[in-house]
C-alpha positions, 0 to 999 in steps of 0.5 A: 682513793676508790672506795669499794662500795657498799654493795654488791654492785658497787664491787662490780661496777670497781671491777669494770672500771679497773678491768679487775677480775673478782679473783683479783679483787678478792686478792687485794680484799685480803690483803688489806683484810691481814694488814690491818692490826686488828682486835677480838673482843668476844672470845670465849676460851672453851669454845675456841677450843682448836678442834684440831687438838680434839681430832688429833686427841680421839680420831675415833670420836672426833672426826675431821670434818663434822657436820655442824662445820659444814658452811651451810649447818644451822643449829635450830635453836641455843640447846642443840648448840649448846649441846653440841660444844660442851659435849667437845669441849667438857671432855677436852678441858680437865686440867690448867694444862689442857687450857694451856695447851689450847690457849697456845694454840688459840693465840698462836693463829690470832698472831697468824692473822694479825690480831694484836689484842685479844679479850676472852673469857672462861667459865668459871668453875661451878658445880662439878661443870669443870674442875679446874681452880679458877686462877690455875686457869688464869695463869695457864691462859698467861702462861700461853700468850706469845710475844706481840699479843696482849690478852684480858682475861674475863671470868664468864658465868651464868646468870644463875651462878651466884649459889652455894660456894660460887656465891664467895668466889664471886663475891671476890673477884674484885680482889683478882688483879689478874682478872680483867673483869667478868661475862654475864653469858649463857641461855639469855631468856633466863632472866637476871637475878637481883644480885647482878646489879650490886655485884656488878657494880661493886666489881666496876668500882673496884676497875673491873669490865662488866660486860653482859650477853644481851640482844641474842636470844631475847629481845631488844629489853634485854639491852637495855636492862643490861644497859640502865640496870645493870650499868653495862657499856660492853654487850656481848652481840646486842644485835636485836637492839635494831628491834627497838630504835630507843635502845638503839639510841639508848646504846649511843647515848650511853656510849655502848660498844656491842661486840658482833660475832656475825657468823655465829649469829646466822648459824644461831639463826639469830639472823638470816645471813650475813648479807640481812645482818642488822650490823652496818644498821647499828653502825650508821645509827652511831652505835660502837660495834666490833667483830668476833668469833665467839666461838670457833670450835663450833662455828669452824670461824676466824676473824679474818673469815668474820671480815671477809664475809661481811665484804663478800657477801654484805659488801663491806668497804674498806672503811666500814671494815678500817672502822670496825678494826678502830673501834676495837682500839677505841675500847682496848685496855691499853695505854693510850700511846697504843691506841693511837699509834693501831688507829693512825695504822688503820687510818694509813690503811685505808687510806692507801690506794687500790 
């Protein structure tokens, strides 16, 4: 077997040795990426709204190609991104039927990419933010899942949502059998309030997975907080842990998974480019990392795009891409026999010669 190297020089060297052109090489890499049985473990359903639905609904408001979908577009700061996301998602998500319609398209795109397992979160209806009952949202998403795709649904909330009537709702989430877990998201520099650790511990005791957005817009200390104070082993993003080797070591020792979204990180200026993204360094340090799309509505990305970008711009080898795919199955909420079968399939694909 010839392993593709981990930089552009190795790719060119491989092309010279095999007399294959760059287009041929790209075709081979794309075919390999398509063949991988993939997982997506960091996806906001509101942020995954297919833009085509908006354009078909109101083309006079939502042009076919919005400026923020341009490949070289970068958001200046989180508030700008948040305004674009909410300005496009909130007009659509006004009913359970709208959630179902969007989820059906989202999941069909996953199937087309050979994605077989998805973890997606929805935002809890808070203070008029979304006026659809949470359990109706869950049922609508669940009804949109096609055959051949496993989907786990998470309730997302801001660090400031444990107030008023939402306190009782959050306190009851441990009894929602249809809910896989929870996700603390939003603008990360907002302080984590004291209620979170107690609620997160209670939810884990009830068998729920507790995720935390950390190490994206704030530093490595927020990853440490998520692990040590909130007890979470699923960190959404986590990439700025690279700024503190002790936090990286803590993540490894605590068997924490970083659900990383490389193209999102570049679009939001968390990382300067895919080539300079810390994903490989985190993996080499022993951190289990997966890759996902985060908010495709805004970033115009697919999961296959994430894999392709890592191969083309960061020189990720076939074995590195396979490792990312296997990492997703290692933490997927599936029967052991399914996990074993998927990992074996990935190993077989990675071992095949070009």
